[in-house]
C-alpha atoms as one frame of an Amber mdcrd trajectory, in Angstrom:
protein
 -22.251  -3.503  69.758 -22.742  -6.332  67.223 -25.066  -4.139  65.148 -22.419
  -1.430  65.033 -19.784  -3.915  63.794 -22.177  -5.260  61.162 -22.943  -1.728
  59.933 -19.217  -0.923  59.779 -18.477  -4.077  57.743 -21.248  -3.230  55.272
 -19.895   0.301  54.806 -16.344  -0.987  54.283 -17.568  -3.535  51.730 -19.410
  -0.835  49.788 -16.344   1.443  49.808 -14.102  -1.404  48.654 -16.429  -2.256
  45.784 -16.424   1.380  44.654 -12.637   1.666  44.715 -11.930  -1.857  43.435
 -14.810  -3.045  41.223 -15.623  -6.682  41.840 -15.466  -8.773  38.667 -18.058
 -11.531  38.582 -17.609 -14.290  36.017 -19.845 -17.088  34.741 -19.999 -19.410
  31.716 -23.407 -18.777  30.097 -25.799 -15.943  29.301 -29.511 -16.736  29.555
 -32.694 -14.704  29.775 -32.470 -14.933  33.559 -28.732 -14.278  33.680 -27.616
 -11.335  31.520 -24.031 -10.006  31.357 -23.635  -6.514  32.792 -20.715  -4.133
  32.516 -18.130  -5.274  35.073 -18.987  -8.941  34.660 -17.253 -11.383  32.314
 -18.175 -14.589  30.526 -15.309 -17.126  30.568 -14.621 -20.291  28.595 -14.582
 -23.631  30.396 -10.814 -23.683  31.009 -10.695 -19.878  31.353  -8.544 -19.387
  28.226 -10.845 -16.681  26.805 -13.132 -14.099  28.364 -15.964 -11.939  27.026
 -16.927  -8.643  28.578 -16.951  -4.877  28.276 -13.738  -2.987  27.591 -12.472
   0.490  26.741  -9.553   0.922  24.290  -6.573   3.061  25.246  -7.082   6.818
  24.875 -10.833   6.343  24.541 -13.963   6.727  26.689 -16.129   4.397  24.599
 -17.260   0.950  25.753 -17.362  -2.161  23.603 -18.219  -5.829  24.047 -15.303
  -8.022  23.060 -13.430 -11.300  23.540  -9.841 -11.404  24.802  -7.218 -13.863
  26.076  -8.059 -14.298  29.749  -4.709 -15.697  30.944  -2.414 -13.196  29.236
  -1.214 -10.153  31.140  -1.371  -7.911  28.085  -5.059  -7.545  27.217  -5.396
  -8.652  23.592  -8.813  -8.232  21.972  -9.602 -10.868  19.333 -13.271 -10.051
  18.547 -15.568  -7.029  18.962 -19.381  -7.084  18.770 -20.447  -3.433  18.491
 -17.519  -2.227  16.386 -19.256   0.825  14.914 -21.845   1.324  17.688 -19.999
   2.011  20.941 -21.477   2.755  24.353 -20.467   5.923  26.181 -21.006   4.768
  29.755 -21.064   1.589  31.832 -24.780   0.953  31.524 -24.397  -1.771  28.890
 -26.108  -5.156  29.243 -25.665  -8.255  27.047 -28.725 -10.471  27.304 -31.087
 -12.897  25.553 -34.206 -11.045  24.359 -37.721 -12.395  23.979 -37.002 -13.465
  20.385 -34.041 -15.624  21.547 -31.331 -13.352  20.106 -28.240 -12.184  21.949
 -28.554  -8.388  22.127 -26.584  -5.477  23.526 -28.548  -2.617  25.065 -28.348
  -0.190  27.941 -30.046  -0.660  31.279 -32.335   2.322  30.564 -33.620   1.208
  27.162 -34.274  -2.071  25.408 -33.507  -0.882  21.854 -30.629  -3.114  20.684
 -27.293  -1.452  19.979 -26.059  -4.771  18.550 -27.743  -8.141  17.967 -26.987
 -11.604  16.646 -30.007 -10.940  14.402 -30.909 -14.597  13.835 -34.270 -15.123
  12.155 -36.893 -15.485  14.906 -38.564 -18.329  13.024 -35.545 -20.569  13.779
 -35.349 -19.718  17.490 -37.487 -20.717  20.464 -38.501 -17.685  22.468 -37.076
 -18.604  25.830 -34.650 -21.513  25.467 -31.638 -19.766  23.899 -28.290 -19.584
  25.674 -24.970 -17.868  24.845 -21.699 -19.620  25.687 -18.015 -18.842  25.137
 -16.183 -21.936  23.860 -12.594 -22.783  24.775 -11.351 -21.823  21.295 -12.620
 -18.224  21.666 -15.864 -18.786  19.716 -18.996 -17.144  21.150 -21.999 -19.300
  20.210 -25.764 -18.943  20.530 -27.343 -22.297  21.355 -30.850 -23.661  21.477
 -31.977 -25.833  24.339 -30.692 -28.994  22.638 -27.280 -27.294  22.177 -27.870
 -26.735  18.464 -25.646 -23.889  17.274 -27.673 -21.134  15.524 -25.056 -18.350
  15.524 -21.302 -18.013  16.195 -18.819 -15.173  16.389 -16.404 -17.153  14.163
 -18.782 -16.347  11.271 -18.284 -12.610  11.869 -14.548 -12.160  12.590 -12.980
  -8.790  13.240  -9.208  -8.355  12.802  -7.948 -11.647  14.296  -8.035 -15.198
  12.963  -8.026 -17.790  15.740  -7.144 -21.498  15.361  -9.889 -23.486  13.588
 -11.735 -20.305  12.551 -12.715 -20.422   8.873 -12.291 -17.611   6.358 -13.968
 -17.772   2.970 -17.293 -18.433   1.309 -20.108 -20.670   2.545 -21.725 -21.695
  -0.747 -24.913 -22.869   0.998 -25.725 -19.597   2.791 -23.654 -17.101   0.803
 -21.883 -16.005   4.019 -18.427 -14.615   3.237 -16.061 -14.489   6.221 -13.014
 -12.196   6.143 -10.855 -10.131   8.483 -11.070  -6.341   8.701  -8.679  -4.104
  10.557  -9.518  -1.606  13.305  -9.760   2.030  12.270  -6.985   2.847  14.717
  -5.427   1.467  17.899  -8.120   3.158  20.016 -11.025   2.579  17.629 -12.112
  -0.997  16.811 -14.510   0.211  14.120 -14.264  -1.358  10.627 -11.022  -0.067
   9.105  -9.638   0.285   5.563  -7.855  -3.088   5.335  -9.350  -6.530   4.817
  -7.985 -10.036   4.316 -10.172 -12.137   2.013 -10.438 -15.430   0.184 -11.029
 -14.378  -3.430 -12.912 -17.109  -5.300 -12.710 -15.607  -8.819 -10.702 -17.896
 -11.100  -8.658 -20.161  -8.796  -9.178 -19.219  -5.093  -6.421 -17.226  -3.392
  -5.822 -15.000  -0.371  -5.446 -11.239  -0.850  -4.930  -8.329   1.555  -6.902
  -5.273   0.379  -6.790  -1.580   1.103 -10.358  -0.661   0.339 -10.933  -2.376
  -3.017  -7.253  -2.240  -4.085  -5.087  -5.355  -3.668  -2.151  -4.610  -1.369
  -0.518  -8.014  -0.927  -1.349 -11.441  -2.287  -0.744 -14.583  -0.231  -1.481
 -16.575  -3.379  -3.206 -19.881  -3.944  -3.017 -23.091  -1.921  -0.362 -25.488
  -3.288  -1.305 -28.468  -1.171   1.535 -27.626   1.250   1.446 -23.858   1.739
   0.175 -20.588   0.350   2.383 -19.789  -2.629   3.083 -16.229  -1.484   3.910
 -17.011   2.185   7.591 -17.938   2.141   7.895 -18.660   5.880   4.868 -20.923
   6.099   6.709 -24.219   6.654   4.366 -27.117   7.400   4.629 -29.136  10.613
   6.472 -26.448  12.557   4.167 -24.201  14.586   0.858 -24.343  12.750  -0.616
 -26.217   9.815  -2.782 -24.568   7.184  -5.892 -26.106   5.686  -7.813 -25.351
   2.489 -11.246 -26.785   1.617 -12.922 -26.396  -1.776 -16.075 -28.370  -2.493
 -19.754 -27.849  -3.312 -20.487 -26.477   0.157 -17.578 -24.156   0.916 -14.339
 -22.546  -0.205 -12.553 -21.852   3.052  -9.184 -21.713   4.774  -8.280 -22.374
   8.410  -5.290 -23.350  10.513  -4.561 -25.494  13.534  -1.726 -25.379  16.046
   1.068 -27.953  16.266   2.946 -26.079  18.979   0.472 -25.271  21.739   1.824
 -21.773  22.350  -0.726 -18.982  22.127  -0.810 -17.916  18.500  -2.458 -14.940
  16.813  -2.968 -14.063  13.149  -4.316 -10.591  12.480  -4.490  -7.662  10.089
  -3.573  -4.447  11.903  -4.741  -0.892  11.368  -1.614  -0.026   9.309  -2.346
  -2.658   6.666   0.098  -5.351   7.816  -0.729  -9.035   8.096   0.913 -10.364
  11.263   1.540 -13.767  12.839   2.557 -13.515  16.508   3.417 -15.926  19.336
   3.007 -15.242  23.058   6.279 -16.173  24.801   4.978 -15.867  28.348   5.679
 -12.168  28.830   4.958 -10.462  25.513   3.841 -10.981  21.913   6.719 -11.887
  19.573   6.257 -11.220  15.889   6.885 -14.476  13.988   6.115 -13.230  10.483
   4.494 -10.260   8.750   3.596  -9.121   5.214   4.215  -7.201   3.117   7.892
  -7.136   4.089   9.663  -5.785   0.998   9.032  -4.074  -2.318   8.502  -7.356
  -4.158   5.695  -8.296  -1.752   3.533  -5.372  -2.889   0.864  -6.280  -5.397
   1.777  -5.517  -9.049   5.091  -3.921  -8.011   6.590  -4.667 -11.436   3.688
  -4.370 -13.846   2.114  -7.108 -16.024   4.220  -9.828 -17.703   7.266  -9.181
 -15.518   8.489 -10.512 -12.208  10.126  -8.978  -9.159  13.483 -10.369  -8.034
  14.698  -8.882  -4.701  18.012 -10.740  -5.051  19.222  -8.682  -8.035  21.525
  -6.678  -5.774  21.886  -3.040  -6.806  20.179  -3.586 -10.157  16.496  -3.010
 -10.819  14.267  -5.620  -9.119  11.920  -5.916 -12.109  12.670  -8.291 -14.986
  10.600  -9.143 -18.031   9.399 -12.699 -18.376  11.375 -14.857 -20.873  10.850
 -13.749 -24.510   9.352 -10.358 -23.541  10.694  -6.800 -23.457   9.730  -3.593
 -21.571   6.680  -1.821 -22.978   8.405   1.511 -22.326  12.226   1.204 -22.343
  12.467   4.851 -21.222  10.315   4.271 -18.142  12.137   1.020 -17.456  15.476
   2.879 -17.560  14.019   5.270 -14.969  13.087   2.238 -12.842   9.385   2.590
 -13.489   8.020  -0.843 -14.398   4.337  -0.039 -14.042   3.856  -0.393 -17.821
   5.080  -3.969 -17.673   6.375  -6.021 -20.615   5.092  -7.044 -24.054   6.029
  -9.576 -26.745   9.002  -8.735 -28.912   8.234  -7.568 -32.410   7.815 -10.450
 -34.850   7.572 -13.084 -32.123   5.137 -15.899 -32.877   4.001 -18.354 -30.206
   1.157 -20.112 -31.988   1.845 -23.363 -33.814   5.307 -22.235 -34.830   7.701
 -24.453 -32.842   7.092 -22.646 -29.553   7.608 -24.212 -26.140   8.003 -23.425
 -22.456  10.818 -22.058 -20.290  10.837 -22.836 -16.571  10.989 -20.004 -14.047
  11.921 -21.651 -10.729  11.022 -20.706  -7.134   8.361 -18.077  -7.813   5.027
 -16.955  -6.491   2.784 -17.850  -9.393   0.829 -14.990 -11.046  -2.566 -13.753
  -9.903  -4.893 -16.738 -10.283  -8.060 -14.666 -10.779  -7.544 -15.147 -14.547
  -6.282 -18.735 -14.233  -8.130 -21.895 -15.178  -7.834 -24.969 -12.954  -8.220
 -28.597 -13.910  -7.501 -30.816 -10.925  -7.562 -34.016 -12.995  -4.435 -33.287
 -15.073  -0.831 -34.132 -14.325   1.929 -31.624 -15.031   2.781 -33.306 -18.347
  -0.860 -33.268 -19.396  -1.076 -29.651 -18.274   1.796 -28.731 -20.626   0.098
 -30.425 -23.578  -3.207 -28.696 -22.881  -1.554 -25.278 -22.638   0.465 -25.907
 -25.817  -2.718 -26.692 -27.785  -4.313 -23.358 -26.784  -2.542 -20.341 -28.314
  -4.027 -17.999 -25.683  -2.383 -19.971 -22.867   0.575 -17.890 -21.677   1.842
 -20.105 -18.805   1.086 -23.147 -16.736   2.017 -24.544 -13.283   1.121 -27.368
 -10.937  -1.909 -26.697  -8.739  -0.930 -29.281  -6.141   2.632 -29.770  -4.875
   1.795 -32.331  -2.205   3.138 -35.856  -2.636   1.223 -37.653  -5.348  -0.917
 -34.578  -5.969  -2.159 -33.654  -9.424  -3.729 -30.473 -10.736  -3.175 -27.984
 -13.538  -3.231 -24.180 -13.562  -3.152 -22.292 -16.876  -3.101 -18.530 -17.461
  -4.812 -16.857 -20.416  -3.914 -13.172 -20.458  -1.450 -10.908 -18.685   0.645
 -12.471 -15.927   0.653 -10.110 -12.948   2.184 -10.062  -9.455   4.938 -12.632
  -9.903   8.075 -12.674  -7.763  10.999 -15.000  -6.992  12.125 -16.575  -3.700
  15.508 -17.894  -2.611  14.465 -21.273  -1.199  10.721 -21.778  -1.697   8.010
 -21.078  -4.265   6.772 -23.016  -7.300   7.933 -23.711 -10.844   6.189 -21.576
 -13.470   6.437 -22.505 -17.166   6.329 -19.500 -19.557   5.330 -19.808 -23.241
   8.083 -18.586 -25.595   8.677 -18.722 -29.364  11.056 -21.126 -31.081  13.994
 -18.682 -31.200  13.881 -17.915 -27.488  13.398 -21.608 -26.716  16.565 -22.432
 -28.707  18.537 -19.733 -26.855  17.459 -21.087 -23.472  18.194 -24.667 -24.572
  21.714 -23.687 -25.693  22.338 -21.707 -22.511  21.027 -24.541 -20.365  23.206
 -27.050 -22.262  26.345 -24.941 -21.800  25.529 -24.381 -18.159  24.915 -28.070
 -17.652  28.178 -28.989 -19.419  30.085 -26.449 -17.362  28.487 -27.759 -14.187
  29.400 -31.339 -15.091  33.004 -30.334 -15.785  33.161 -28.530 -12.458  31.760
 -31.556 -10.632  34.215 -33.848 -12.415  37.157 -31.578 -11.547  36.153 -31.425
  -7.881  35.726 -35.213  -7.808  39.189 -35.835  -9.284  40.766 -33.364  -6.821
  39.030 -34.970  -3.852  40.038 -38.477  -4.923  43.666 -37.365  -5.390  43.643
 -35.794  -1.925  42.163 -38.968  -0.423  44.899 -41.103  -2.044  47.590 -38.765
  -0.649  46.040 -38.912   2.820  45.761 -42.713   2.765  49.416 -43.090   1.692
  50.484 -40.596   4.375  48.450 -42.471   7.019  49.926 -45.835   6.017  53.493
 -44.478   6.201  52.847 -42.896   9.607  51.228 -46.070  10.899  54.174 -48.164
   9.800  56.618 -45.843  11.579  54.389 -45.797  14.644  54.219 -49.595  14.743
  58.022 -49.749  14.627  58.318 -47.292  17.515  55.644 -49.177  19.442  57.379
 -52.512  18.965  60.706 -51.012  20.019  59.100 -49.468  23.104  57.232 -52.651
  23.995  60.434 -54.648  23.748  62.245 -52.123  25.924  59.540 -52.425  28.602
  59.538 -56.203  28.441  63.308 -56.462  28.624  63.334 -54.548  31.930  60.854
 -56.819  33.708  62.809 -59.554  35.485  59.710 -60.934  37.190  58.447 -62.235
  33.903  61.844 -63.438  32.885  61.863 -65.714  35.946  59.024 -67.730  34.418
  60.457 -69.138  31.175  58.101 -70.831  28.810  55.095 -70.206  31.088  51.565
 -70.398  29.662  49.637 -67.208  29.188  46.661 -66.508  31.382  44.524 -66.226
  28.272  45.357 -69.836  27.398  48.051 -69.199  24.768  51.792 -69.655  24.950
  53.776 -66.462  24.952  57.475 -65.698  24.788  58.890 -65.729  28.312  60.429
 -62.321  27.803  57.079 -60.695  26.945  54.648 -59.669  29.735  52.456 -58.029
  27.120  48.797 -58.843  26.646  47.273 -58.425  23.207  44.758 -55.579  22.950
  42.182 -57.907  21.409  42.385 -60.125  24.488  41.722 -57.144  26.769  38.840
 -55.887  24.628  37.207 -59.320  24.680  37.747 -59.666  28.429  36.141 -56.285
  29.220  33.379 -56.457  26.579  35.029 -53.521  24.800  35.454 -51.572  28.073
  31.719 -51.543  28.754  30.305 -49.329  31.480  28.963 -52.426  33.241  32.550
 -53.635  33.746  33.880 -50.293  35.010  35.072 -50.542  38.616  36.119 -46.945
  39.186  38.076 -43.961  37.949  41.195 -42.248  39.228  43.555 -39.503  38.258
  45.400 -41.630  35.688  42.383 -43.323  34.142  39.706 -45.928  34.700  39.784
 -49.464  36.122  37.757 -52.253  34.502  36.914 -55.812  35.454  37.783 -58.447
  32.869  37.177 -62.148  32.349  39.736 -64.177  30.401  38.869 -67.189  28.257
  40.048 -69.587  30.988  37.562 -68.031  33.437  40.102 -66.028  35.447  38.970
 -62.576  36.596  41.397 -59.682  36.151  41.467 -55.929  36.795  42.644 -53.618
  33.994  43.977 -50.172  34.816  43.469 -48.253  31.553  45.604 -45.132  31.666
  43.975 -42.008  30.265  45.620 -40.637  27.130  45.656 -37.204  28.747  46.689
 -38.473  32.192  49.738 -37.205  33.971  51.374 -40.644  33.978  53.826 -40.687
  31.139  55.796 -43.526  29.590  58.536 -43.416  32.226  56.037 -43.535  35.077
  54.232 -46.403  33.381  57.485 -48.357  32.959  58.313 -47.513  36.553  55.072
 -48.991  37.889  55.335 -52.167  35.790  58.980 -52.701  36.676  58.501 -52.073
  40.380  55.460 -54.260  40.963  56.884 -57.032  38.820  59.809 -57.317  41.277
  57.613 -57.347  44.389  56.093 -60.454  45.972  54.046 -60.052  49.171  50.566
 -61.018  50.316  49.828 -57.366  51.186  50.874 -55.955  47.808  48.695 -56.127
  44.726  49.924 -58.666  42.167  50.536 -57.547  38.590  49.872 -60.054  35.833
  51.111 -58.072  32.860  50.522 -55.012  30.740  49.168 -53.995  27.346  50.728
 -51.375  25.112  49.057 -50.454  21.837  49.792 -47.047  20.333  48.768 -44.465
  22.907  46.941 -47.124  24.922  48.803 -48.182  28.110  47.155 -50.689  30.438
  48.188 -52.601  33.555  46.655 -56.005  34.275  46.287 -56.891  37.968  44.732
 -59.672  39.937  41.034 -58.909  40.489  40.062 -57.954  44.042  36.265 -58.119
  44.409  35.925 -55.737  47.367  37.571 -52.825  45.564  39.363 -50.211  47.692
  39.438 -49.560  51.429  37.882 -46.097  51.111  34.692 -47.639  49.693  34.311
 -49.435  53.060  35.773 -47.166  55.702  34.039 -43.992  54.519  30.660 -45.604
  53.781  28.109 -45.701  56.626  26.594 -48.995  55.437  29.681 -50.974  54.436
  31.578 -49.830  57.556  29.216 -51.932  59.667  30.943 -55.069  58.316  34.288
 -53.852  59.717  34.384 -54.690  63.436  37.475 -53.820  65.442  39.103 -57.176
  64.829  38.866 -56.794  61.052  40.054 -53.160  61.181  43.064 -54.189  63.267
  43.926 -56.933  60.748  43.750 -54.357  57.937  46.018 -51.973  59.862  48.549
 -54.740  60.503  48.386 -55.928  56.875  49.105 -52.442  55.532  51.964 -52.101
  58.006  53.490 -55.430  56.886  53.156 -54.398  53.238  54.972 -51.105  53.866
  57.628 -52.909  55.905  58.249 -55.193  52.929  58.653 -52.178  50.629  60.974
 -50.332  53.012  63.124 -53.200  54.253  62.397 -56.781  53.179  62.192 -56.542
  49.374  65.161 -56.671  47.016  64.780 -52.905  46.582  64.003 -50.173  49.088
  60.858 -48.545  47.735  59.038 -45.431  48.954  55.398 -45.478  47.862  54.774
 -41.668  48.149  50.985 -41.981  47.719  49.624 -44.241  50.440  45.931 -43.560
  51.137  42.677 -45.447  51.629  41.812 -45.475  47.933  45.181 -47.079  47.089
  44.620 -50.022  49.449  42.590 -52.796  47.802  40.704 -55.561  49.622  40.446
 -59.172  48.496  37.464 -61.440  49.113  38.488 -61.947  52.759  39.148 -58.213
  53.240  42.902 -58.785  53.283  44.571 -55.416  52.394  46.832 -55.049  49.378
  48.766 -51.849  48.662  48.411 -50.720  45.017  49.220 -47.883  42.611  53.015
 -47.689  42.394  53.054 -45.107  39.596  54.721 -42.517  41.812  56.880 -44.866
  43.897  60.644 -44.245  44.074  63.565 -46.647  44.556  66.245 -45.443  46.984
  69.533 -46.988  48.038  69.640 -49.331  51.010  71.760 -46.863  52.949  69.984
 -43.759  51.684  68.051 -41.928  54.428  66.168 -39.408  52.299  65.911 -37.980
  48.795  64.813 -34.726  47.213  62.446 -34.010  44.317  61.397 -30.931  42.351
  58.011 -32.462  41.637  55.976 -33.256  44.727  53.374 -35.937  44.085  50.701
 -37.355  46.342  47.384 -36.432  47.871  46.516 -33.562  50.172  45.971 -34.737
  53.740  48.382 -37.680  53.483  51.672 -35.906  52.656  54.226 -35.303  55.405
  55.180 -31.663  56.098  58.800 -31.991  54.958  57.658 -33.568  51.704  54.887
 -31.057  51.014  56.931 -28.002  51.991  60.505 -28.904  50.969  60.199 -31.803
  48.515  62.130 -34.095  50.883  60.859 -37.668  50.997  61.990 -40.764  52.802
  60.558 -43.932  54.306  59.311 -41.624  57.080  57.078 -39.927  54.485  55.237
 -43.234  54.052  55.136 -43.583  57.852  53.320 -40.260  58.083  50.787 -41.383
  55.442  50.322 -44.673  57.334  49.601 -42.766  60.524  46.903 -40.700  58.856
  45.384 -43.846  57.320  45.505 -45.685  60.688  43.544 -42.870  62.385  41.018
 -42.795  59.518  40.385 -46.528  59.907  39.748 -46.106  63.650  37.556 -43.020
  63.321  35.774 -43.732  60.006  36.282 -40.202  58.642  38.634 -38.590  56.116
  41.380 -36.419  57.503  41.008 -33.748  54.836  37.188 -33.729  54.963  37.017
 -33.419  58.776  36.241 -30.019  60.296  35.916 -29.167  63.960  34.904 -25.953
  65.707  37.448 -26.458  68.484  41.063 -25.280  68.669  42.061 -27.642  65.831
  40.173 -27.692  62.559  41.363 -31.061  61.194  41.240 -34.704  62.224  44.860
 -35.063  63.388  44.684 -31.932  65.501  41.435 -33.041  67.117  42.835 -36.496
  67.974  45.919 -34.825  69.455  43.757 -32.566  71.668  41.686 -35.515  72.942
  44.794 -37.656  73.559  46.371 -34.914  75.688  43.138 -34.725  77.699  43.127
 -38.503  78.149  39.952 -38.899  76.090  41.378 -40.279  72.840  38.802 -43.061
  72.620  36.012 -40.461  72.450  36.704 -40.091  68.749  36.441 -43.807  67.920
  33.891 -44.648  65.208  30.443 -44.842  66.845  29.552 -47.796  64.598  32.004
 -49.936  66.626  29.704 -49.576  69.616  31.176 -50.651  72.974  32.566 -54.011
  71.828  36.105 -52.915  71.003  39.040 -53.347  73.459  39.636 -49.803  74.648
  43.282 -50.379  75.565  44.144 -51.801  72.137  42.317 -49.015  70.330  43.977
 -46.394  72.546  47.357 -47.977  71.793  46.669 -47.801  68.027  45.663 -44.136
  68.305  48.945 -43.448  70.102  50.860 -45.295  67.368  49.035 -43.166  64.795
  50.064 -39.978  66.599  53.665 -41.206  66.748  53.545 -41.651  62.962  52.290
 -38.107  62.255  54.765 -36.217  64.408  56.002 -33.044  62.796  59.668 -33.986
  62.498  60.554 -37.060  60.468  63.331 -38.083  62.859  60.776 -38.508  65.662
  58.619 -40.936  63.693  59.157 -44.684  64.128  60.153 -46.937  61.253  57.730
 -49.493  59.842  59.650 -52.329  61.545  59.131 -50.588  64.891  55.467 -49.986
  64.075  54.889 -53.658  63.230  56.567 -54.556  66.552  54.393 -52.039  68.446
  51.235 -53.464  66.864  52.166 -57.029  67.802  53.301 -56.398  71.391  52.176
 -54.696  74.599  55.463 -52.972  75.381  55.137 -49.395  76.645  54.961 -46.719
  73.941  56.788 -43.399  73.909  54.699 -40.248  74.194  54.087 -38.595  70.833
  55.142 -35.037  70.134  52.931 -32.424  68.509  51.756 -33.503  65.038  52.106
 -31.378  61.932  49.248 -29.242  60.524  47.205 -28.866  63.734  46.796 -25.103
  63.980  43.284 -23.964  63.202  43.125 -22.720  59.643  46.686 -23.812  58.885
  45.651 -26.867  56.929  42.302 -26.687  55.238  42.093 -28.888  52.175  40.036
 -31.623  50.671  41.059 -35.110  49.635  41.933 -34.092  46.174  45.062 -34.098
  44.096  46.391 -31.855  41.414  47.149 -32.831  37.839  50.573 -33.526  36.518
  50.353 -30.053  35.047  51.869 -28.261  38.030  50.123 -25.739  40.237  52.472
 -23.373  42.020  51.452 -22.481  45.587  54.018 -20.592  47.680  56.707 -21.849
  45.290  55.802 -25.501  46.012  54.943 -27.727  43.056  52.080 -30.131  43.757
  51.266 -32.838  41.228  47.984 -34.735  41.177  47.599 -38.476  41.665  43.961
 -39.488  42.200  43.517 -42.938  43.732  41.102 -45.440  42.338
């Protein structure tokens, strides 16, 4: 039975290997470990791989190197370009002479070989290895490199690969295109470093120049306009007694490829993770083509609809007829009678150009540009000169003696080329340049005068507006101060900042506030609400204050600001926040309160950690304190005031956790005998508003009672009304408490953090008081005086009626408010007031 299973597994393995060839990879090729078709040689970090491949639409096999971690197979080097295999019998191995050879399994005659002289190789210690940069190297036993694929590139230039001439060995490295997309044989196009004259890069079609990248300027190749240094790659040029070579390295570590394709285009591409993206290519336009305008002329692609070709300064078309027909192949010649030898001649600058073909140029790297001009001027055969090195502090001189060919202009790059012209042409250019310069100076002067005049007008306008604004501000400030009797009751008092202020002025100077808050630093920010941010401040006398800085785009306008200052200034109670003054400066409106270190009640009651410090005794004191504060507003103060926005975030706690009601921006004064009032603009916070107020705009002291009831239940339970959701018959907190109270299990919803230490009867009584406060009809709710009495006595309580908003899905909101910009919902206007 076991033998049968073993036989079956072997058969299945053989079938799988036939259908899905197994690819075996390793890092070296030795005499004992050749590379067969189907196997691959990988670099150490598996960036590159070497193996056998077949191009598209072909049945021939080649040995090549490709990017191993890119989905799209991209061949960068081919060994047997013109000697393909026609089956999968190929083997890449080390032969007895120590060379890396390609042959078939049936014969040992090499199809391709590294062909290193056998006198330099040991017979059995050679090893082939693929380096991480894509370079296949043949090594001796001591890792001495005796051959590398980088010396025999195909169509792709990889980072740190060198192109050019090795002066010691005579080896000339250059790129050659494939014959076609399915044939990697040596094609018609090559990319070479030409060392005749001053070295430069040229793309050839056969032996004919197709495009010239130009000479190295110390920063870039003069004919590669998009080659900006320190961006993606950096070019390098070396010219010494051992080599004349170019190379490049990567600054951005994206996969980068530089190649000459089978159509004769030089391409630079970047792999973006899914495909190759062409970054740059050449030739791109007519002016890129070699000798597109003939000798002694230059190509300008920015001429618009006119002919791109233009004669160099002082020259004229050799054949005006051909030039008129837009055929510039004949080029340009000197004008008749022109003399440029020891006859007052000079040089005219042609800016932003690709300098002419440097194969006829002479280079002297010891001369500065000024010295270069003098040398060219002394030699009558010198037609032009330019700098050979544009890098910072670089020197070098290029001079041309003969026809100037393959010159073109660029819009924002290129070099300056200085053309030899006779005295007459030089005078014309000097006059033209002088007029142009004078015109440019006049234009600059006119623009400067206009700008200065406009600035003067704007400054005068700003000063006038500021003066008017200051007058309005002073008038407004005085109007606010004159309506604040609280401050008037303290004549001649000393300011809190240590200075004496007029008794009629409750205003703090803006500079005092800025100094106290360290210019409203983030470290001093206590919180943020719907009308702005609250900051902690420290006055010069050491007193801590809280500054409510109203947002310039807040919903609280001037009237609401005056309302809050006026109201709080007239109120005196231990459970109401104390206002110390205000600051008005332009659009800045700030209220200055006493500083309460424990911030707002919601930061305690809705926080799992801080809530632990609130035992039942402390919670009951907070409930009673809020009740006494509301009672003072409704009954005991000089004015009857309805708060309209009572919630946990608008109750502040002092250092002993004594509650203080704050934020009177939306409070309303009503007559002593007035039962209720009506408004077209409902303000408050969802979850705390009574039904008659939210639905009909009717508010009264019973509206505050409703809000108090919600807040009382939140303090007992430790959860927000609007954020509470239940899967039972009622979806919100009030409805759930009502259901439990009717079942006689009201204490089941008490905050678990209270444990079992609380007095159940007292807590149950408070829950019942809360339900009495949130009854649907305002007339059924008790007044704050009754509530304070209920909290302080054990007299029997009436049974509450059904609260508002208890039907499942009938009230589903969050503790959020709307902005003063009104939102219309079922024809009810809701205005936002976020608590601190």
